C-alpha positions in Angstrom: -138.9 5.1 93.8 -140.2 2.1 92.0 -138.2 -0.5 90.1 -139.5 -0.2 86.5 -138.9 -1.9 83.1 -139.9 -0.5 79.7 -140.0 -3.2 77.0 -140.0 -1.7 73.5 -141.7 -4.3 71.1 -140.9 -2.9 67.7 -143.9 -2.7 65.4 -146.5 -3.8 68.0 -150.0 -2.6 67.3 -153.5 -3.7 68.3 -153.9 -5.4 64.9 -151.4 -8.0 66.0 -152.8 -9.0 69.4 -155.1 -11.7 68.2 -152.2 -13.9 67.3 -150.2 -13.2 70.5 -151.9 -15.4 73.1 -149.8 -14.4 76.1 -149.9 -10.7 75.4 -153.6 -10.7 74.7 -154.3 -12.4 78.0 -151.9 -10.1 79.8 -153.6 -6.9 78.4 -157.0 -8.1 79.6 -155.8 -7.3 83.2 -153.9 -4.1 82.3 -154.4 -0.7 80.8 -153.7 -0.1 77.1 -153.7 3.1 75.0 -152.6 3.9 71.5 -150.0 6.5 70.7 -150.6 8.9 67.9 -147.7 8.4 65.4 -145.3 11.4 65.5 -143.4 12.7 62.5 -141.2 10.9 61.8 -142.5 7.7 63.3 -139.1 6.0 63.0 -136.9 4.2 65.6 -134.3 6.8 66.7 -136.6 9.8 66.6 -139.4 8.2 68.6 -137.1 6.7 71.2 -135.4 10.0 71.7 -138.8 11.6 72.3 -139.8 8.9 74.8 -136.6 9.4 76.7 -136.5 13.3 76.7 -140.2 14.3 76.5 -139.2 16.6 73.7 -140.0 16.7 70.0 -137.5 16.3 67.2 -137.4 20.0 66.8 -136.0 20.2 70.3 -133.9 17.0 70.7 -132.6 17.1 67.1 -133.2 13.5 66.1 -135.1 14.2 62.9 -134.8 10.6 61.6 -132.5 7.6 61.6 -130.2 9.6 59.4 -129.7 13.1 58.0 -127.3 15.2 55.9 -124.4 16.7 57.8 -124.0 20.0 56.1 -120.4 20.6 57.3 -119.0 17.2 56.4 -121.2 17.1 53.3 -122.1 13.5 54.2 -125.3 11.6 54.7 -125.0 9.9 58.1 -127.2 7.0 59.2 -127.4 5.0 62.4 -124.8 6.9 64.3 -124.6 5.9 68.0 -123.3 8.7 70.2 -125.9 9.7 72.8 -124.5 13.2 72.6 -126.4 13.6 69.4 -129.6 13.7 71.4 -130.1 17.2 72.7 -131.9 17.5 76.0 -132.0 15.9 79.4 -132.6 12.1 79.4 -135.1 10.5 81.8 -132.3 8.8 83.8 -130.5 12.1 84.3 -133.7 13.7 85.6 -134.4 10.7 87.9 -130.9 10.7 89.3 -131.3 14.4 90.3 -134.4 13.4 92.3 -132.8 10.4 93.8 -129.0 9.9 93.6 -129.4 6.2 94.2 -131.3 5.8 90.9 -129.6 3.6 88.2 -130.5 2.8 84.6 -129.8 -0.1 82.3 -130.2 0.7 78.6 -130.4 -2.5 76.6 -130.1 -1.8 72.9 -132.3 1.4 72.7 -130.6 3.5 70.2 -127.9 6.3 70.8 -126.5 4.1 73.5 -122.8 4.9 73.3 -121.2 7.5 75.6 -124.4 8.1 77.5 -124.8 8.8 81.2 -126.8 5.6 81.7 -125.2 3.3 84.3 -125.3 0.1 82.2 -125.7 -0.1 78.4 -125.3 -2.6 75.6 -125.6 -1.8 71.9 -124.6 -3.4 68.6 -121.0 -2.6 67.5 -119.3 -4.8 65.0 -115.5 -5.2 64.8 -114.3 -3.7 61.5 -111.0 -5.3 60.7 -108.2 -4.0 58.5 -108.7 -6.7 55.9 -112.3 -5.6 55.4 -114.1 -8.2 57.5 -116.9 -7.3 59.8 -117.2 -9.5 62.9 -120.1 -9.7 65.3 -119.7 -7.8 68.6 -121.4 -5.3 70.9 -120.3 -2.3 72.9 -121.0 -1.7 76.6 -120.7 0.7 79.5 -119.0 -0.3 81.7 -116.7 -2.0 79.2 -116.5 -5.2 81.2 -120.3 -5.7 80.8 -119.8 -6.8 77.2 -117.4 -9.5 78.3 -119.7 -10.7 81.1 -122.7 -11.0 78.8 -120.8 -12.7 75.9 -119.2 -15.1 78.3 -122.6 -16.1 79.7 -124.7 -15.9 76.6 -122.3 -16.4 73.7 -121.3 -13.8 71.1 -123.9 -11.2 70.3 -125.7 -12.5 67.1 -125.1 -9.4 65.0 -126.1 -11.1 61.7 -129.4 -12.1 63.2 -130.0 -8.6 64.4 -130.3 -7.1 60.9 -130.0 -8.3 57.3 -131.3 -11.4 55.5 -130.4 -13.6 58.5 -132.4 -11.6 61.1 -134.4 -13.7 63.4 -135.5 -14.3 67.0 -132.0 -15.1 68.2 -131.0 -11.5 68.5 -134.1 -10.5 70.3 -133.7 -13.5 72.7 -130.1 -12.5 73.4 -131.1 -9.0 74.2 -133.8 -10.2 76.6 -131.5 -12.6 78.3 -128.8 -9.9 78.6 -131.4 -7.6 80.2 -132.4 -10.2 82.8 -128.8 -11.2 83.6 -127.8 -7.5 84.0 -130.8 -7.0 86.3 -129.8 -10.0 88.4 -126.2 -8.8 88.8 -126.7 -5.0 89.2 -130.4 -4.4 90.0 -131.0 -1.2 88.1 -134.0 1.0 89.0 -135.0 1.5 85.3 -134.4 -1.0 82.6 -135.0 -0.1 78.9 -135.2 -3.2 76.6 -135.4 -3.1 72.8 -136.9 -6.2 71.1 -136.6 -5.8 67.3 -138.0 -9.1 66.1 -141.2 -7.9 64.5 -139.4 -5.2 62.5 -138.2 -7.9 60.1 -141.3 -9.9 59.2 -143.6 -6.8 59.1 -141.4 -4.9 56.7 -140.8 -8.0 54.5 -144.4 -9.3 54.4 -146.6 -6.6 55.9 -149.2 -7.2 58.6 -150.3 -10.5 57.0 -150.9 -13.3 59.5 -150.4 -16.0 56.9 -146.7 -15.0 56.7 -145.9 -13.7 60.2 -147.8 -16.0 62.6 -144.6 -17.8 63.6 -142.8 -14.6 64.4 -145.7 -13.3 66.5 -145.6 -16.5 68.6 -141.8 -16.2 69.0 -141.9 -12.6 70.3 -144.9 -13.5 72.5 -142.9 -16.2 74.2 -140.0 -13.8 74.8 -142.4 -11.3 76.3 -143.9 -14.0 78.6 -140.5 -14.8 80.0 -139.6 -11.2 80.5 -142.9 -10.4 82.2 -142.7 -13.4 84.5 -139.1 -12.5 85.4 -139.9 -8.9 86.3 -143.2 -9.7 88.1 -141.2 -11.9 90.5 -139.1 -8.9 91.3 -142.2 -6.7 91.9 -141.2 -4.4 89.0 -143.5 -1.9 87.3 -143.9 -3.1 83.7 -144.5 -0.9 80.7 -144.8 -2.5 77.3 -144.8 -0.2 74.3 -143.9 0.3 70.7 -142.4 3.2 68.7 -144.6 2.7 65.6 -146.9 0.2 64.0 -146.2 -1.1 60.5 -148.8 -0.7 57.8 -149.1 -2.4 54.4 -147.3 -0.8 51.4 -146.8 -1.8 47.8 -145.4 1.3 46.0 -141.8 2.4 46.4 -140.9 6.0 45.3 -137.5 6.6 43.8 -137.2 10.4 44.2 -133.4 10.6 43.8 -133.9 9.0 40.3 -136.5 11.7 39.6 -134.2 14.5 40.7 -131.4 13.0 38.6 -133.6 13.1 35.5 -134.2 16.8 36.2 -130.4 17.4 36.5 -130.3 18.0 40.2 -128.1 15.1 41.3 -124.3 15.0 41.0 -123.1 11.5 40.2 -119.5 10.2 40.3 -118.4 7.1 38.5 -115.7 4.9 40.1 -114.7 1.6 38.6 -117.7 1.6 36.4 -120.1 2.1 39.3 -122.0 5.2 40.3 -122.0 7.1 43.6 -124.2 9.9 44.8 -122.1 13.1 45.5 -124.4 14.8 48.0 -122.1 17.8 48.5 -122.0 18.6 44.8 -125.7 18.0 44.1 -128.1 20.9 43.7 -130.7 18.9 45.6 -131.1 15.3 46.8 -133.3 13.1 49.0 -132.4 11.3 52.2 -135.0 8.5 52.4 -136.2 7.1 55.7 -139.1 4.7 55.4 -142.2 6.9 54.7 -140.4 10.2 55.5 -137.8 11.8 53.4 -135.6 14.9 53.8 -134.8 17.0 50.8 -131.6 19.0 51.1 -131.2 21.9 48.6 -127.6 23.1 48.1 -128.6 25.6 45.4 -131.4 27.7 47.0 -132.2 29.2 43.6 -133.9 25.9 42.5 -136.1 25.6 45.6 -139.3 26.4 43.7 -138.4 24.1 40.9 -137.9 21.3 43.5 -141.4 22.0 44.9 -142.9 22.0 41.5 -141.3 18.6 40.7 -142.6 17.1 44.0 -146.1 18.6 43.4 -146.5 16.3 40.4 -145.4 13.1 42.2 -148.2 10.7 43.0 -147.7 9.3 46.5 -146.2 12.3 48.2 -148.8 13.5 50.8 -146.9 16.3 52.6 -144.2 18.7 51.4 -143.1 20.8 54.4 -140.8 23.8 54.1 -139.0 25.0 57.3 -142.1 27.1 58.3 -144.5 24.3 57.7 -142.2 21.9 59.7 -142.9 23.9 62.8 -146.5 22.7 62.9 -145.2 19.1 63.0 -142.4 19.8 65.5 -139.6 18.6 63.1 -138.0 22.0 62.3 -134.3 21.7 63.3 -131.0 22.5 61.7 -130.6 18.8 60.8 -134.0 18.5 59.0 -134.2 18.9 55.3 -135.0 22.2 53.6 -138.2 20.2 52.7 -139.5 17.3 54.7 -141.7 14.8 52.8 -144.3 12.3 54.0 -145.5 9.5 51.8 -149.1 8.7 51.2 -150.6 5.5 52.5 -149.3 2.5 50.5 -146.1 4.3 49.5 -142.6 4.5 50.9 -139.3 6.2 49.8 -136.2 4.5 48.5 -132.7 5.9 48.4 -132.0 4.5 44.9 -130.3 7.0 42.5 -128.9 4.9 39.7 -130.8 4.4 36.5 -129.1 1.1 35.4 -128.7 -1.7 37.9 -125.4 -2.6 36.3 -124.0 0.7 37.6 -125.5 0.5 41.1 -122.8 1.1 43.7 -121.1 -1.9 45.3 -122.8 -1.2 48.7 -126.2 -1.5 47.1 -126.0 -5.3 47.0 -124.6 -5.5 50.6 -125.9 -5.0 54.1 -124.1 -1.6 54.6 -126.3 0.7 56.7 -123.6 3.3 57.1 -122.6 3.8 53.5 -126.0 4.0 52.0 -127.4 7.6 51.7 -130.8 6.4 53.0 -132.6 3.5 54.7 -132.7 0.2 52.8 -135.2 -2.4 54.0 -134.4 -4.6 51.1 -131.3 -5.6 53.1 -133.6 -8.2 54.7 -133.8 -10.2 51.5 -131.2 -12.3 49.8 -130.8 -12.9 46.1 -129.6 -16.5 46.4 -128.7 -18.8 49.3 -126.4 -20.6 47.0 -124.4 -17.4 46.3 -124.3 -16.5 50.0 -123.0 -20.0 50.7 -120.3 -19.6 48.2 -119.3 -16.3 49.8 -119.2 -17.9 53.2 -116.9 -20.6 51.9 -114.5 -18.0 50.6 -114.6 -16.4 54.0 -113.9 -19.6 55.8 -111.1 -20.4 53.4 -109.4 -17.1 54.2 -110.0 -15.5 50.8 -111.3 -11.9 50.3 -115.0 -11.8 49.6 -117.8 -9.3 49.3 -121.2 -10.4 50.7 -123.1 -8.9 47.7 -126.3 -10.9 48.1 -128.9 -8.1 48.5 -131.4 -7.7 45.6 -132.3 -4.3 44.1 -136.0 -4.8 43.9 -137.8 -2.4 46.2 -141.2 -3.9 45.3 -140.3 -6.8 47.7 -141.2 -4.6 50.7 -144.7 -5.0 51.9 -144.7 -3.0 55.2 -143.5 0.4 56.3 -143.9 3.2 58.8 -142.9 6.8 59.5 -146.0 8.7 58.5 -148.7 10.2 60.7 -152.4 9.4 60.4 -153.6 6.2 58.9 -155.6 3.4 60.6 -155.4 3.3 64.4 -155.1 -0.5 64.0 -151.4 0.1 63.0 -150.6 2.8 65.6 -148.1 2.1 68.3 -149.4 1.1 71.8 -148.5 1.4 75.5 -149.6 -1.1 78.1 -149.2 -0.4 81.8 -150.3 -1.3 85.3 -151.4 2.3 86.0 -154.6 3.8 84.7 -154.0 5.9 81.6 -155.9 9.2 81.6 -156.8 9.0 77.9 -157.1 6.3 75.2 -154.9 8.2 72.8 -151.5 9.6 73.8 -148.8 11.7 72.1 -145.3 10.4 71.9 -144.2 13.3 74.2 -146.7 12.0 76.9 -144.7 8.7 77.2 -141.9 10.4 79.1 -144.2 11.5 81.8 -145.9 8.0 82.1 -142.5 6.3 82.5 -141.5 9.0 85.1 -144.7 8.5 87.0 -144.0 4.8 87.3 -140.6 5.5 88.7 -141.8 8.1 91.3 
């Protein structure tokens, strides 16, 4: 059994290597292959495939969120590992060797798992409406150990307009500290830093060079640390991020065709998914269409057929070919064309947008919102923080409603291989192009 670390560098692709001096030099002595993007090429689905060796049709993670047909709610960024159906790599390894242990550092679905050590973002939600930075761990005391040694987990640098290298550095430091104290056999490390700049600015070196150098330095420290411990090192990514410039607002289109149910509360509008005839759950360049009134299925297909920028419209039968057919997947699964991505926006007048639209609120929004990385005004944010410090109630409503700000996205299959995810290993890789399912076996072969 070999001590192994898997470092997930979000958004890493061959296109970026020229501006990452350490990683470029490191790769010259290692083996690198690209990974064909799977559908959907998004965080939770790909990570679940890497850790089970199964497709979304089998493990059930069809995206970062989906529509719960029993609760009649769109659910995004849930955290229970029990949502991932299938045996995890650490469970299989422990059957082969009972002394095996696993440290799961911020890979998703990291609560209530059978991993020996885990850390994941988990804010404190107080009764007065405040959200405080924190994290969740197994065992519970690990959280206290890490925050005592490293300071409070920088939640507001992990996502939102304040996202920066501090969260990635904290995760890397926590992984190394956990390794020193508990010596796990397998460590899984999630480094999110490039997700921010690449979605905001696209793969444009003039805007992201500083970010590339920052993550490169974190990688250098991690590699040096694990090499001293004679650890097998795997560096990989879940997806690459390609340029985009055209947001698609399908819920607005469905609303114009009378398919959406909208409730008005306090002068603001809310999407009522359970009462809608059909609606869209947007997730980067993939979207799930849920149809509550099956009699309009053909009408929905006709509407979508006329939309420029929608490359694939997959019913349940067609979803089988792409291994995404599952009870959680939409009645239709959509894939955007190159240069396009899907928003969750459903309001027609910004003055009636729901209150959460202008906030970082990943659980309330019925779809993914990358615009949460932008801020309308630093002055406004400063005013809100002063209210917070003074003990007054406040709403951090500083997120713009302009989807054209986003210049990079992911989720679709195909496209230029320059933006495909990669895997870098000590071991020889049999082929230059892998599938996401193959990654499970590569990790397991490093272990045994």
